[in-house]
N, C-alpha and C positions, 0 to 999 in steps of 0.2 A: 619780365619785371612784373610782379603783380603785388594785390594784396586781397584777402579774403572778401566777401562780401558782408558786407555790417551785421547782417543778421548772424556772422560765423556761419553757416552752411558751406560746405566741403562733400556734401553727398554725390552718388549717382544723379548725372545728368548736368549736373550744376554750372553755371557759367558766368564767366566774369571779364570785365574791360582788362585788356594788357597793355602795354605800349607795345607798338609796333619798333619802334626806334629807341636808343637811349634817350630818354628825352632832355636831362639833362645836360648830358655833352652836346646836343641841340642848341637849346639856349646857350651853353658858355658858348659856342660856335657860332653865334649870333650876337657875344657882345657882351650878353649879358651874364650876371651872378646874383646872391642874395640881396647885395646892397643896391643895385643897381634897380631892380626889381622893386626893390620895396620903398627908396627915394623915389622912384615914375609914380608908385601907386597903381603900376598895373596885377602885381601879383604880392601878397601880403607875407610877410618875414616865415613865418608857419609855411603857410601854402609850400614856399617856396623849398622847404627844408623839407617838407614832404614829396615832392617831385624831385630833389637829390633824391632820396631816397628810393625812388621808384615807385611809388603809390600813385595808383589811381582815381583814389575818392574824391575828386576834384568837383569845383562847381561849375556850371558853365559858364559863368564868368570868367573863371579862371582857364577855363578853355578856348574859351574867345580870346583872350589874354595871348593863349599860346598860339593859336591861330596866327594871331596878326603878328606877332613878333617873328615868328617862322614862314608869315606869309603862305598855309598850309590848311587843307580843308581837316577837318576833324578826320575822319577814314583815313589821310595817310600817316595820324597819329596813333588810332588805338584799334584794337581789334578785340569781339567779342568770341571766348572762346568757351568751349570746355575744361573743362576741370582733370 
């Protein structure tokens, strides 16, 4: 699962962040959904929708919340790969 770089480049040697796991499934397995994430204030509704779509264009605050919820380190969740 991935999203193109915000600058839109996909040229030779371009790299991007990709989820190592199905992040939305992991959040659901932890008992979370769009409503509970929004209600708790951990992750906003729009950001939750981005996560559900598998997008990696998230803030560090969101990454911190995901790591807390899943009890994981960022390196457990994301990898930096060539396209």
